[in-house]
Structures are given as structure tokens and as C-alpha cells.
N, C-alpha and C positions, 0 to 999 in steps of 0.2 A: 384442764386446759392451761396453756401458757399464754399469758396476757401481758401486753406491754401498754401501760397507760401513758398517754401524752398529754401534758398540761402545762400552761403558762400560769404560774401562781399570781394571784392578784396581790396588790401592796398590803402589807401587814398593818398599815396605818389605819385601815378601815376593815373591820371584820367582814369576811367574805363567805356568804352561804355556799357559793360554788366551790371554793376551796374545801369547805367542810364536807360537801357532798362527795367530792373526789376522794378525800381521805377515808371517809366511812365506807365508800364502795371498795376501795383497795383492801381495807381491813376485813370487810365481809367476805370478799373472794378468797383471801388468804386463809381466813378461818374455816372456809369450806373446802380447803385443800387444793385450790388452784395456785399455780406459780405466777406471781404477779411481780413485774418490775416497773419502774417508773422512769420515764424520760421527760424532764422538766426544765423550764427556765423560770426565774423569779423576777418579777417586776421590781422588787426591792434592790436588785443588783444594778439597776440603771443609775442610781445615784452615785455608785462607786466608779463609774466609768469616766474616762477622760472627757474633756470638753468636746473633742472631735467624735468620741464614741457616743456621747449623748445626742449630738447633732445627727448622727447617722441612724439613730433608732427609727425615725419615721420612714426612712428609705427601706427599712427591713420589713415594715408592716405588710405591704403587698407580697413580698417574696424575700425569703432569707436562704440564699444558695448554700451557705455553710451548714445550716441545719439540715438541708436535704442530704448533703454528703455524709454528715456525721450520723444521722438517723438510719440512712440506708445501710451504712456499714454495720451499724449495731444490729439491724434486723437480719442481715445476711449471717452475722456471727452467731446470733441467739436463736434465730428461727422460731419466733413466737407463733402461736396458732392464729392470733388475732391482735390487732392494734385498736385501742379504744382511745379516740381523740376527744378531748374536752376543749379548753380555751387555747387558742393559738396566738392571741394578741397580747403584747405587741412584738415579742421576741422570737416566736416560733415561725408563724406565718403558715399559709396553706402549702408551703413547700413540704410539710410532713406528709401530705397525701402523695406527692410525687415520690417521696422516699419509699412509701409503702408499695407503690406501683413498681418502682425499681427493683425491690426485693421480692416482689410477688406475694405479699402478705395482705390479707383482706383487712379493711378498716371498717370500724363503726364510729359514729360520732354522736355524743349527746349535745342537743341544742338547748342550752341553758337560757337562751334569751332569743331575740329576733335579729341577730346580726347577719342572717342570711338575706334579709330583705330590708333592713334598716342599718345604716352605717354605725351609729352608736348602740344599736341593739335594744332600744327602749320603746320604740313607737311613741315617743313623747317629745313634745317641743313647747317650751315655755309653760310647762306644767299641765299641758293638755294633750289629748290623743292626737297623733299625727300619722297619717298613712300616705303621705304624698309620694314617697319613694317606693311603695308597695306595687309590684307589677311594672314599674318603669324600667325602660331598657338600661338607663343609667341613673344613679342617685344624685342628680344634680341639685334637686331641691335641698338635700342635706347640706351641700357645700354652700349653697346660696344663703341658707339660714345659720350656718356655723353650728350645726346640731351637736357636735362633739366638743364639750367643754366651752361652748359659746365662741368657737374659733373656726373660721373658714379654713385657715391654714392647717389646723390640727385635724380637721374633718377630711381633707383631701386624701391622705394615705388610706383611710378607711374606705372612702368612696371608691378609690382606684382599685383597692384590693378586692372589694366586693364585686366590681364590674369585671375585672380580668380573670377572677377565680371562680365565678359562678358556676360555669360548666364543669370545672375541675372538681368542685365540691359535688355537684350532682351526679357526676359519672364515677368519681373516685372513692365514694363511700358506699359500701354495700347495704348498710342499714343505719338510718338516722333514728335516734331515740328522742322523741318529743316528750316532754315531761307533763304534758296535759293534752287532752283532746282539743281544748280550745286553741292551743298553740298549733297543733297539727292542722286543724281546719283552716286556720288563717294562712299557714304556709302552703297548703294545697291550693287555696284560692289565688295565691300569688304566683303559682306556676311551678312549684316544686314537685318532683315526681312522687305521687302519691304511694306507689308501690314500695317506695324505700323508706317511708315514714311510718314508724310504729310508736305507739303511746307506751311509755314506760315512766310511771310516776316515780318521783324520788321516794326512797324509804326513809324512815326515822327510826333510830335506835329505841328500843323500849326503855323508858326511864326507870322501870322497875317498880314503881309505885304510882297509884292513881290518887287523884284528889280525894281526901278523906271526908270532906264536908262540903258546904256550899261555897267555900272560898271567902276571901277577906278583901280583895280588891279587884278592880278592872285593870287589865294590863294591855298597854301598847309596847310592843318589843320590835324595834327595827330602826332603820335609818330615819333620821329627823330631816326630811326633805319634803318639798311641795308634792312631788309625785306620789309619795306615800300617804297623802291625805291628812297630814299632821294639822294643818290650819283648819280643815274641815272638822277634825276631831275636837280641836280647841273650841270652835264655835258651838259644836253640838253639846259639849260638856258645859259651856257657859249657859246654854238654854236649859240643860238639866238642872244646873245649880240654881238658876233663877226661879225654877219651879219647886225648889225645896230640897233638891238633891235626891240621892238614891241610897244613902246610908253607908256607902263604901267609897273609898277614895279611888282616883285614877292614878295609876303609876305608869310613868313613861320611862322606858329604858332604851338607850341608844345614843348615837351621836350623828352629826351631820350639819349641813349648812344652816338649819334653823335652830341650832342649839341655843344661841343667845336669846332668840325670840321665845323659845319654850322656857328657858330659865326665868326670863323676866315675867312670863305669864303665870308660872307656877309659884313665884315668890310670894310668901306671906299668906298662902292659902292652906287651909286645913284639908281641903278635899282633893288636892292634887300634889303628887310627889314626883319630882324629876330626879332620877337616881344615876344618870349617866350611863356608861357602858357596863354591862355585866359580863362576867366570865361565864363559860358554859355551865358550870355547876350552879351559879346564881340564876342563870336563865331557867334552868329546869326547876329550881325551887320556886321561882317567881310564877312560873306557869302553873305548877301544881297547887299554888295557893290562890289561884284566880277564880273569881266568879265567872269571868269569861275573858277571852283574849279578843282585842279589837284590831282589825285589819281593814282600814278605810281607804285603801290605795286607789289613787285615780288612774294608775297605770293598768294595762292589761297584763296582769301578772301571768308569767308562764307556769307557776306552780303556787307557792305559798307555804314555805317551811314552817312558819310560826303556827299556821293553822293545823298542819299535821302533827306538830309537836303538842299543841293543845289537845288534839284528839287522843294522842297517846297517853296523855295524863288524865283522860276522862273529863276534859273541860270543853264546854261549847265555845264557839266563836261567833263574833259579829263581823261580818265581812261585806265588802262592796259586791254588789250582785253583777259582776262581769268578769271576764277572763276565766282563769282557772278556778277561781273561788266558787263558781256555780256548780262545779263537779266535785269539789271538796266538801262544801257545806250544803246539806239538804235543808232548805229553809223550813224552820219550824220543827225539825227532827234532830239534827245534830248541831244546830246553831240557828243564826238569823242572818238574812241578806237584807242590806239596805240599798236604796237607790244611790248609785255612784255619784259622788260629788254633791250630795244633798245633805247638809248638816241637820235639817229638821227630821229627815227619815232616819238618819243615824241616831239622833237623840231619842226618837221613839223606840228604836231597837234596844238602845241602852236601858231605857226604863223597863222594857218588858223583860230583858234578860236578867236584870238585877232584882226585880220585885216579885217575880213568880218563881219562888223557891222550888216548888214541886216540879214545875215544868223545866226549870234549869237543871235540876238533878237528873231527870229523865233524859234530857238532851245530852248531858255528859256521859250517861251510860251508853246511849246510842252512838256518840262520838267515838268512844273507845272500841265498840264493836266494828265501826267503819275503819278505824285504824287497823285493827287486827286483820280485816279482810282485804285492805287495799294498800296499806303503807308500812307494814311490818318488814323486818329484815328478811323473813322467810319469803315473802312475796317479792321483795326487791331482788333477792338472789335468783329466784326462779325466772324472773323477767330478763335479768342480765344474761343468764345462761341461755335462755331461749334465743335472745337476740344474737349472741355470739354464734350459736349453732347455725342459725339462719344465714349469717354473713359467711361463715366458713363453707357451708353447703353451696351458697350461691357462687362463691369464688372457685370451688373445686368440683363443680359439675353437678351439684344437687344430692350428693350422698350425705346422708344424716350424720355419719360418723367420720366424714372426710377431714383430714388435717394435713398441713404441709409435710409432716413427717410420717404420715400414713399409719399412725399407731392408735387411731381411734380416740384421741384424747377429747375430741369435740362432743363425745357422747354425754348424756345427762349424768350428773353426779348426785342427783337427789337420793337421799337415804345413806350417803356415805360422807356426810359432812364431818370434818375433823372435830373431835370433842363432843359431838352429839348435841351441840347447843344451837344449831340452826343459824349460826352467824350472829346471835344476839350479843 
């Protein structure tokens, strides 16, 4: 197949899991022999704009007519079989869907967050779950509370874009990829068309080596923010330490608004290490050396890459028992689930995962099997190709091998992957 990937890259100042997922999917498809091109904008480029250009950015969030014209021209010239849309905020806008319609090319879209039903896409306000805008005819509560960056003014373009483009999204996308069943269920309850929503978990590249022994530390890897449960983790660890500890340190890797608080909390302690941001290789090494990975998020996570990465390395996870975590982690089998927002429950799980060596090792083996069955590159490629074929067939009358050029490129490529390595 010929695929055009559309993505507005997030700022490089903060590592983006979504950017990484997009890049890894592009590489996976190309390795499998598909012809993939990318149409993108970069949020980093905003800083280089003139003052007037920066002021105009919020006006482009609901609709960017220049992008519509540019993308439509590229689609007519290149005639891809399908367009795969990821993030369109802030420089692309839903005008990309109009461009697909102009050129007569089917579109699929991955929903990496909840921005179809929540202007900032987080379902969070003041560190707590918020669903005030879910199912509402207009997301006025988000504006009232200033849910995006704590600013009513900054929230307005997102709220306007969500309101005026809702039907365009729902009618202009042949297939939505939800990255968890939990996300899909919530979107269906909000009124999105169930028949267009398919579950396609993110895949994780195979790290090539699994944990060799029981590990040497407990690991938190992620954004240091209230919504990620960092304060609850610190409270739980203090409870564990007050009881004599568990014999291994807690390592926190990441950056974010709570960085100073975490640095001060970890200072002078032998049982805690704050290591700042890790590069990808350091992340893989830290995961593979973990007794367990901890994911205490207060948010209803749409997926949870760090949990899947732990599974790939044969490492169990301790995760909050809500959102996508409940389908990634089988409690007591591939890891442990704690009561969300409850430091005492989290502390209890930490004690269990670190002191029961035999159980921990068995959970790690089960986690690796779960990864191979659900989150490997082979599985990811199969689900991508299936989604593309469904979208192309829907756009061109239901023929399994239909494509704009009539050459049958939409047919399955299983068994003919370039290099024979399954895209790993």
C-alpha cells in the first residue's frame, strides 16, 4: 500500500510518546514493504515565527485553509491508497480531513488521547478526573475552567475547533484506531459512531533481551506531573520506607512540573534516586534492570507505553487499576493493580512485587508472553494493515482489494515482509 502519514509533531522540549509511536509505525510499515510518506508540521517551528505569525497560531487551530490546499494538491499528485492522521494540533487542524475529501482519498485516524470529547484531551482538571464536557453539545465547561494550560483564552480555540469540527471528524474518517478498549468504550458512550471505532493497541519494538534476574530497582519512568500520580508514589514510598523498606531503591526518571519537588524529596536518601531524563537506550536499560515498573497515574490513560515496554523486557508492572491499565495488566498474573489515587494500596503492591521473588519472576515471564501476543511489531503491523484495508474497502465500495489506482495494493502483505524480520 501507499500510505501518507499526517502528524503535527509535539515540541522537542518534552519527550513525546506520541511522536515516538508515529515514527515507529512509519518504520514498521516501510520495513514491511509499504510506501510511506509523511506530511507534517512541527510545534518547534512556532518559536521561529514573527510576532504576527505567533499571534495567528490560535486562529489556525479550528481551521487552517492553507493546509487544506497544500495537502489536497499533494494527495492528487501522489494518489496514496490511504491517509493516516495522528495529531493535528496546533498547525494542521481538521482541514486535513477536507483535503482528503477533496482528493477522494480515504482517511484513518489514531486517537492518542481524548481530544474528540475533551478540549485538552486529558479528561483531567486540577489533577482529578473530569468528564463535564463528555456528551455536552459544546465544551463550555472547559472554557469556564481554563482547562488548557490554565487559561480560558488558550482553551477557546480548542473548544471552538472541537465544536465546529465534530461532525467532520465523525463523517470524514473511515476508521478510528482507539489504542485501548477502555478508550473506545468511553468514546462510544460519548456518542461517537461505534462502527468506526476499532481497538488497535500501540506496539512496542522488541528490546532484544529480557530481564536476566530479579532486577535491582523499582522504576518510575514518565512525566513528573500530578496526573501521573507522582505525589501518591512519593507518599507510598515513604510508607514503605517507614516500615523498613524493601531492599531495593526507587528510581525516578523523567521531567515535568514536579521536578523540583521530586529532587528535594529524593535529596540525601539512599533508597531513592532521581536521575532526570533518560535517552531511549537508557530507558531500555533501566526497564530491563527493574524489579517492576510503577505506573500510578491518576488519569484514565488511553494506553500506557511504559507498561508495554516493561512486558517486552519480561518485567511486571504495578499500575493504577483504571483506564487502559486494566487490559494491559492482568492483576496477579502479569503485574499488580492498585486502587487509583490510594497511596496505601500502592504501598501494599510495592511490598508484594518486591518481596515475593518467585512470584515476581513468574509474573515477568507471563508479561513477556502477553507482550508477544498483543504488543509486538508483528501484531502491530497486522492491525495496521487490517485497518487500512477496511478503510479502503469502505471508501471504494467494499471490495477487499480496492484501491484508488485499481492495482490491488490494499491486499494483505503478510508473508512478504521486506527482509523477513517482521518489522522488528
